[in-house]
C-alpha positions in Angstrom: 55.0 101.2 144.3 55.1 102.3 148.0 58.6 102.4 149.0 59.5 103.1 152.6 63.0 103.7 153.8 64.1 104.5 157.6 67.6 104.8 159.0 69.9 105.5 161.8 73.2 106.7 160.7 75.7 107.9 163.5 78.3 109.3 161.2 77.8 111.8 158.3 74.2 111.1 158.3 73.0 114.1 156.1 75.5 113.4 153.2 74.9 109.5 153.3 71.2 109.9 153.4 71.2 112.2 150.4 73.5 109.6 148.5 71.3 106.9 149.5 68.2 108.7 148.3 69.8 109.4 144.9 70.7 105.9 144.4 67.2 104.7 145.2 65.6 107.2 142.8 68.1 106.2 140.1 67.4 102.6 140.3 63.7 102.7 140.8 62.7 105.6 138.5 62.0 103.3 135.6 60.2 100.7 137.7 58.1 103.6 139.1 57.4 104.6 135.6 58.8 108.1 136.8 55.5 108.6 138.8 57.1 108.2 142.2 56.4 111.1 144.6 58.7 111.5 147.5 58.2 112.7 151.1 60.6 112.5 153.9 62.5 113.9 156.7 66.2 113.8 157.7 67.2 114.5 161.2 70.6 114.7 163.0 70.9 110.9 163.1 67.8 109.4 162.0 65.6 109.8 159.0 62.4 108.5 157.2 61.4 108.4 153.6 58.6 107.2 151.5 57.7 107.3 147.7 54.3 106.8 146.3 52.1 108.1 143.6 49.5 110.8 144.1 46.6 108.8 143.0 47.3 105.7 145.3 43.5 104.9 145.5 43.1 105.0 149.3 42.3 107.9 151.6 44.9 106.8 154.1 48.1 108.7 153.3 51.3 106.9 153.2 53.1 110.1 154.6 51.6 112.2 157.2 53.3 115.4 158.7 51.9 115.9 162.0 54.3 118.7 163.1 55.6 116.8 166.1 55.8 113.5 164.4 56.3 112.3 160.8 54.4 109.2 160.0 55.1 106.7 157.1 52.9 103.6 156.6 52.6 100.7 154.1 49.1 99.5 153.2 46.0 100.8 155.2 45.3 100.0 158.8 42.0 98.1 158.5 40.0 98.1 161.9 42.0 101.2 163.1 38.8 102.4 164.7 39.3 99.7 167.4 42.2 101.4 168.5 41.6 105.2 168.3 37.8 105.3 167.6 36.0 106.5 164.4 38.4 109.2 163.3 38.5 110.5 159.5 41.4 108.9 157.7 43.2 112.2 157.1 43.3 112.8 160.8 44.0 109.2 161.9 47.8 108.7 161.3 48.9 111.0 164.1 46.5 109.6 166.6 47.3 106.1 165.7 51.0 106.8 166.0 50.5 108.3 169.6 48.3 105.4 170.6 50.7 102.6 169.6 53.8 104.4 171.0 52.0 104.6 174.4 50.8 100.9 174.1 52.5 99.0 171.4 50.6 95.9 171.9 47.5 97.7 170.6 49.3 97.8 167.1 48.6 94.0 166.8 44.8 94.6 166.7 45.2 96.1 163.2 44.6 93.7 160.3 47.6 92.6 158.4 49.4 93.7 156.3 50.3 96.9 157.8 53.6 98.5 158.6 54.2 101.8 160.5 57.3 104.0 161.1 57.0 107.1 163.4 59.9 109.8 163.5 59.9 112.2 166.5 62.4 114.9 165.7 62.5 116.5 169.2 63.5 113.1 170.7 65.6 112.1 167.8 63.7 108.8 168.0 62.4 106.4 165.3 59.6 103.9 166.0 58.9 101.0 163.8 56.1 98.4 164.1 55.1 95.3 162.3 51.8 93.6 162.1 50.9 90.6 164.3 52.1 88.2 161.5 54.6 90.1 159.7 52.7 90.0 156.4 53.5 93.7 156.1 57.0 93.7 155.0 59.9 95.3 156.9 63.6 94.4 156.2 66.6 95.3 158.3 70.2 96.0 157.1 72.8 96.2 159.8 75.7 98.7 159.1 78.9 99.3 160.9 77.5 102.4 162.5 73.8 102.2 162.2 70.7 100.4 160.5 68.6 100.8 157.4 65.1 99.5 157.3 62.7 99.2 154.2 59.8 97.2 152.8 62.1 96.5 149.9 65.4 94.7 150.4 67.1 96.3 147.4 66.2 99.8 148.6 67.7 99.0 151.9 71.0 98.1 150.1 71.0 100.9 147.8 70.2 103.5 150.6 72.9 101.9 152.7 75.5 101.8 149.9 76.1 98.0 150.4 76.9 95.7 147.6 74.1 93.3 146.7 75.2 89.6 147.1 73.0 86.3 147.4 72.2 85.0 151.0 73.5 81.5 150.9 71.4 80.5 153.9 68.1 82.0 152.4 68.7 80.3 149.0 69.6 77.1 151.0 66.2 77.1 152.4 64.4 78.1 149.2 66.1 75.2 147.2 64.2 72.7 149.3 61.0 74.5 150.5 60.5 77.3 147.8 60.7 80.1 150.2 62.9 82.0 152.5 62.4 80.6 155.9 63.1 82.1 159.3 64.4 85.7 159.1 66.4 85.1 155.8 66.0 86.8 152.6 67.4 86.5 149.0 70.2 89.2 149.8 73.1 88.9 152.1 73.0 91.0 155.3 69.2 91.7 154.9 67.0 90.3 157.5 63.3 90.0 157.5 61.8 91.6 160.8 59.4 89.2 162.2 55.7 90.0 163.2 54.6 91.5 166.4 58.0 93.6 166.5 58.6 97.0 167.8 61.9 98.7 167.0 63.0 101.9 168.8 66.2 103.8 167.3 67.4 106.2 169.7 69.7 108.8 167.9 70.7 110.6 171.1 71.9 107.3 172.8 72.9 105.7 169.6 71.4 102.5 170.3 68.5 100.3 169.2 66.0 98.4 171.3 63.9 95.6 169.9 60.7 94.1 171.7 58.7 91.4 170.4 55.4 89.9 171.7 55.7 86.1 171.5 53.4 85.0 168.8 52.1 82.1 170.9 50.8 84.6 173.4 49.1 86.6 170.6 47.3 83.7 169.2 46.9 81.2 171.9 45.3 82.7 175.0 43.5 81.4 178.0 40.4 83.5 176.9 40.3 83.2 173.0 37.9 85.4 171.2 34.3 84.1 171.0 32.5 83.7 167.8 30.6 86.9 168.5 33.9 88.9 169.2 35.4 87.4 166.0 32.4 88.3 163.9 32.4 91.9 165.3 36.1 92.3 164.4 35.6 91.2 160.9 32.7 93.7 160.5 35.0 96.5 161.8 37.4 95.5 158.9 34.5 95.6 156.5 33.5 99.1 157.7 37.2 100.2 157.4 37.2 99.4 153.8 34.1 101.6 153.2 36.0 104.5 155.0 39.4 104.0 153.5 38.6 103.4 149.7 36.2 105.2 147.4 33.4 103.7 145.6 31.6 100.3 146.1 34.1 97.5 146.9 33.8 94.2 145.1 34.0 90.9 147.0 34.6 87.6 145.4 31.9 85.0 146.4 32.7 81.2 145.5 31.0 78.3 146.8 33.8 77.8 149.4 34.3 78.7 152.9 36.8 81.5 153.2 35.1 83.7 150.6 31.9 83.1 152.2 32.8 84.2 155.6 34.4 87.4 154.0 31.4 88.3 152.1 29.1 87.5 155.1 31.2 90.0 157.1 30.7 92.7 154.5 26.9 92.0 154.2 26.4 91.9 158.0 28.2 95.2 158.5 25.9 96.8 156.1 28.6 97.8 153.7 27.4 98.3 150.1 29.2 95.8 148.1 29.3 94.1 144.6 29.5 90.4 144.8 31.5 88.6 142.0 31.5 85.0 141.3 32.7 82.9 138.2 32.7 79.0 137.3 36.4 78.2 137.7 35.4 74.8 138.9 32.3 73.1 137.5 29.4 73.5 139.9 30.8 76.2 142.1 29.2 79.2 140.5 25.8 77.3 141.0 26.3 77.4 144.6 27.2 81.1 144.7 24.2 82.1 142.8 22.1 80.0 145.2 23.7 82.0 148.1 22.8 85.3 146.6 19.2 84.2 145.9 18.8 83.4 149.6 19.7 87.0 150.8 16.9 89.2 152.2 18.2 92.1 150.4 19.0 92.9 146.8 22.8 92.8 146.0 24.6 93.4 142.9 26.0 90.1 141.7 28.3 90.0 138.6 29.1 86.4 137.3 31.3 84.8 134.6 30.0 81.7 133.2 31.8 79.5 130.5 29.7 79.2 127.3 27.5 76.2 127.6 27.9 73.7 124.7 31.2 75.2 123.7 33.9 72.6 123.9 37.3 73.9 124.8 39.9 73.4 122.3 42.6 70.9 123.5 45.9 71.5 121.9 48.1 68.5 121.1 51.1 70.6 122.2 51.6 72.7 125.3 51.4 76.4 124.8 54.6 77.9 123.2 57.1 78.8 125.9 58.7 82.3 126.1 62.3 82.9 126.8 62.5 82.0 130.4 65.8 83.4 131.5 64.9 87.1 130.7 61.4 86.6 132.2 62.9 85.2 135.6 65.3 88.2 135.6 62.2 90.4 135.1 60.3 88.8 137.9 63.4 89.4 140.2 63.5 93.0 139.1 59.7 93.5 140.0 59.4 91.5 143.1 63.3 91.5 144.4 63.5 87.7 144.4 60.4 87.5 146.9 58.0 85.9 144.5 58.1 82.0 144.3 59.4 80.2 141.1 55.9 79.1 140.4 55.4 82.5 138.7 57.9 81.7 136.0 55.3 81.1 133.3 53.5 84.3 134.2 54.4 87.6 132.5 55.5 90.1 135.3 54.0 93.5 135.5 56.0 96.1 133.4 56.4 98.6 136.2 55.6 98.8 140.0 53.6 102.0 139.1 50.2 100.5 138.4 47.3 101.9 140.4 46.4 99.2 143.0 43.0 98.1 142.5 41.2 97.0 145.8 41.5 93.1 145.9 39.4 91.6 148.8 40.2 88.0 149.6 40.1 85.2 152.0 43.8 84.7 152.6 44.3 83.4 156.1 41.2 81.3 156.3 43.4 78.2 156.0 44.5 78.6 159.8 41.0 77.4 160.7 40.9 74.3 158.4 44.3 72.7 158.7 45.8 73.5 155.4 49.0 71.7 156.1 47.3 68.7 157.8 48.3 65.3 156.5 45.4 62.8 155.9 46.2 60.9 159.0 46.4 64.0 161.3 43.9 62.9 163.9 45.7 59.4 164.2 49.2 61.2 164.5 47.7 63.5 167.0 47.0 60.6 169.4 50.6 59.8 169.7 52.9 60.7 172.7 54.4 64.2 172.3 57.8 63.1 171.3 56.5 60.9 168.7 54.0 63.4 167.4 56.7 66.0 167.0 58.8 63.5 165.0 55.8 62.4 162.8 54.5 66.0 162.1 58.1 67.1 161.3 58.4 64.1 159.0 54.9 64.9 157.2 56.0 68.5 156.8 59.4 67.6 155.4 57.8 65.3 152.9 55.2 67.9 151.9 57.7 70.6 151.4 60.9 69.1 149.9 60.9 67.6 146.5 62.2 63.9 146.4 65.1 65.1 143.9 66.9 68.1 143.3 67.9 70.0 146.5 71.2 69.3 148.1 71.6 67.3 151.4 72.6 70.5 153.0 69.3 72.2 151.8 67.3 69.3 153.0 68.9 69.4 156.5 68.5 73.1 156.7 64.5 72.8 156.1 64.3 69.8 158.4 66.0 71.7 161.2 63.9 74.8 160.8 60.8 72.6 160.8 61.7 71.1 164.0 62.7 74.4 165.5 59.4 76.2 164.7 57.4 73.0 166.0 59.3 73.0 169.2 58.7 76.8 169.5 55.0 76.0 169.4 55.4 73.4 172.2 57.2 75.7 174.4 54.4 78.2 173.8 52.0 75.6 175.1 50.7 74.1 171.8 51.0 70.3 172.2 48.5 69.0 169.6 48.2 69.2 165.8 47.8 73.0 166.3 51.5 73.2 166.0 51.2 72.6 162.2 48.9 75.5 161.9 51.5 77.5 164.0 54.1 76.5 161.5 51.9 77.4 158.7 51.3 81.1 160.0 54.9 81.6 161.2 56.7 80.3 158.1 54.2 80.2 155.1 51.6 82.7 155.5 53.7 85.7 156.0 55.8 84.7 153.0 52.9 85.1 150.5 54.2 87.3 147.8 51.1 89.0 146.6 49.5 89.7 150.0 52.2 92.2 151.3 53.6 93.1 148.1 51.3 95.9 147.2 48.7 98.2 148.8 45.0 97.4 148.3 45.0 93.9 149.2 42.4 93.2 151.9 42.5 90.0 153.8 40.1 90.2 156.6 40.8 86.7 157.9 44.3 87.7 158.8 43.1 89.8 161.9 44.3 88.5 165.3 40.6 87.6 166.3 40.2 85.2 163.7 43.6 83.7 164.1 43.0 83.3 168.0 39.5 81.8 167.5 41.1 79.4 164.9 43.9 78.5 167.3 41.2 77.7 170.1 39.8 74.9 167.9 41.0 71.4 168.2 42.2 69.7 165.2 39.0 67.6 164.6 37.0 70.9 164.6 39.3 72.4 162.0 38.9 69.4 159.7 35.1 70.0 160.1 35.4 73.7 159.4 33.7 74.4 162.7 34.7 78.1 162.9 33.7 79.0 159.3 30.2 77.4 160.1 29.7 79.3 163.2 30.8 82.5 161.9 28.5 82.4 158.7 25.5 81.3 160.9 26.2 84.3 163.0 26.7 86.8 160.3 24.2 85.7 157.7 22.0 82.9 159.0 20.3 82.3 155.7 23.6 80.7 154.5 24.2 78.5 157.5 22.9 75.2 156.2 24.3 75.4 152.6 27.3 72.9 152.5 30.7 74.4 151.5 31.4 73.5 147.8 33.9 70.6 147.2 35.1 70.1 143.6 35.0 66.6 142.3 38.5 65.2 142.4 39.5 63.3 139.4 41.6 60.1 139.8 45.2 60.8 140.2 47.2 60.3 136.9 50.6 58.9 138.0 52.1 59.7 134.6 50.5 63.0 133.3 50.7 63.5 129.4 53.4 65.9 128.3 50.8 68.3 127.2 49.8 68.9 130.8 53.4 69.6 132.0 55.2 72.7 130.9 58.9 71.8 130.6 61.7 74.2 130.8 63.3 72.3 128.0 60.8 73.5 125.5 61.8 77.1 126.0 63.4 78.8 123.1 66.5 79.6 125.2 66.9 76.1 126.4 70.6 76.0 125.7 71.1 78.9 127.8 68.9 77.2 130.6 71.1 74.2 130.4 74.2 76.1 130.8 72.9 78.0 133.9 71.5 74.8 135.5 75.0 73.0 135.4 75.6 73.9 138.9 73.4 75.8 141.1 73.9 76.5 144.7 71.6 74.5 147.0 70.9 71.8 144.5 72.5 68.5 143.7 74.2 68.6 140.2 73.4 65.0 139.4 69.8 65.2 140.4 69.5 68.4 138.2 71.2 66.7 135.3 68.7 63.7 135.6 65.7 66.2 135.8 66.9 68.0 132.8 67.3 64.9 130.9 63.8 63.9 131.5 62.6 67.6 130.6 64.3 67.4 127.3 63.0 63.9 126.5 59.3 64.9 127.3 59.2 62.5 130.2 59.2 65.1 133.1 56.8 65.2 136.0 55.2 68.2 137.4 57.5 68.0 140.6 60.4 67.6 138.6 59.6 70.8 136.6 58.9 72.5 139.7 62.5 71.8 141.0 63.9 72.8 137.8 61.9 76.3 138.0 63.3 76.8 141.4 67.0 76.1 140.2 66.6 78.4 137.4 65.0 81.0 139.7 68.2 80.9 141.7 70.7 80.8 138.8 69.1 84.0 137.2 69.2 85.9 140.6 72.9 86.4 140.0 72.2 88.6 137.0 69.7 90.5 139.0 72.3 91.2 141.6 74.7 92.7 138.8 72.0 95.1 137.8 71.7 96.3 141.3 75.4 96.7 141.8 75.9 98.8 138.8 73.9 101.6 140.7 76.6 101.3 143.6 79.9 103.3 143.6 82.9 101.2 142.9 84.5 101.6 146.4 81.4 99.8 147.8 82.0 96.7 145.8 84.1 93.9 147.5 87.6 93.4 146.2 87.8 89.7 145.2 91.3 88.5 146.8 92.4 85.1 145.6 94.2 83.4 148.5 97.6 81.8 147.5 97.3 77.9 147.4 98.3 76.3 150.7 101.6 74.4 150.1 101.6 70.9 149.8 103.2 69.0 152.7 106.9 68.5 152.1 108.3 65.1 152.3 112.1 64.8 152.3 113.4 61.5 150.7 116.5 60.1 151.7 118.0 60.2 148.2 119.5 63.6 147.5 119.4 63.1 143.8 115.6 62.5 144.0 115.4 66.0 145.9 117.4 67.5 143.0 115.2 66.0 140.2 112.0 66.8 141.8 113.0 70.4 142.4 114.5 70.7 138.9 111.2 69.6 137.3 109.5 72.1 139.4 111.6 75.0 138.8 112.0 74.2 135.1 108.4 74.9 134.6 108.8 78.6 135.7 110.4 81.6 134.3 112.5 81.9 137.2 114.6 78.9 136.4 117.5 80.7 134.4 117.7 83.4 137.1 117.8 80.8 139.9 120.7 78.7 138.1 123.0 81.8 137.9 122.2 83.1 141.4 124.5 82.4 144.5 121.8 80.0 146.0 121.5 78.2 142.6 125.3 77.6 142.5 125.3 76.2 146.1 122.4 74.0 145.1 124.2 72.6 142.1 127.4 71.8 144.1 125.3 70.1 146.7 123.5 67.8 144.0 126.9 66.6 142.6 
């Protein structure tokens, strides 16, 4: 539920800040389940506020008053010892703030997600930092005389008193790719601050300065981290978890590669952990159990195995669908439009106030095994650079954009952004298939909804050391999982020769049965859904109509239903905007002014009687005809027409 707001107002700052805080608390009070605890400071032109609950579960405070500095953070800075040494968590925020203000580049050594805001009352200065990837969220709202920053876009709008409207550019991207690309967000006027960014708001000079370390220089260096350095950085993160959260952490261990590297990091660091495995895929639990048996020490291992010999019941009908319009609206209310539409069939949490349990996962490991690589990546990588750029761009476009549904404008926007990011990679010195990994990190990884959404999410493989080591691989090494293998061998040698689990892939079914596809048309509110899908910004109306007809006939494909979900996601967002705007004063809402129609070109015919008849037909249809006839101008007109 943590909510951070920072601002720089250069006019009436005290009264505006008080009104903004009141709007935030009125809107979020129910979402926080009335458990939000406020801390904050208002200066002459700048201010900083944070709302959190007392029992956040972490020893790292979201608000720290150091006297000379006020520090607000989102998430916990895993690996902070690498910047300031082994300092107890309750004393660390001030030391970390001083360190990163002196050397902003050191902030990038902290494991994402992490966002920090530092307010200096004496200097009337506000510093804001984003992590190396930008997974820790920070959004910016520009005002006529200042700025508002927040980890929640709705909070920024409410605090600034700005009407909430849909961002057409952002939703144009989302219609085709499924997420908000570049710096766009769902809300007009609210931009996503990129990773590796340092913002300074100077209240005395009334100006803002922004510096950003180019990401290719963060991840692609002449001296990338060695396996030993990367392994040490991963162990530092594991030790941080032991310092920052009470109790024994639970680490998932599957038979795959990412979870094995993470679990090996905790074990090698000597952190007392519980390992947890389950048989989501047949055969995977067997691999996990064999890994635990190989360890030289006893480790708690919890397993969940499906009952043997019990055949799962297969229903002839898909599960009954809930009312989806209301569910989509609840998701927008909870995640502020930032969750992908794939969550539509999942029930959203009732509040933002749930205690954030510690979740340790392998997000980010995909950077080292070519998550976005096409099957023919090595063949394409041998092409000349110009042809390679075009081929990789086409493959990404095909992967991201549905064959039917998005408008041509949406397709072009996504294609242009793909080309822009790939060319940025080339300008940064990346000329092989690593440019696809660069695109994945810059565009997709930082947009993962659940990683930066709440505290307590630990993703060790997001640290810059791992990303640098991954970017140092050539494409063939990524395909062979070379970095994962080397790290496992270094951290837990006993696991080195155990192959990573690969599920048996069943032959593709080109026409899946209806029972395997959840159709929007099966929802109880299908009539309302049909109305909402009539015309959706970013989508082609004809394609949506065809996809909806297939859904109602039970002949829909998984891809077609995904497109319909995305369209419904956008259509219901407007209702979410109405909810937000009810918390704003009337004078902040835009007045809709309907422009008068442009007059049609006047063609003067030679026949005066035709002029008279045309004008008569036009004027007779108005209530002004009688007045016009008796007026001086009307009498002259009648005389002329005789």
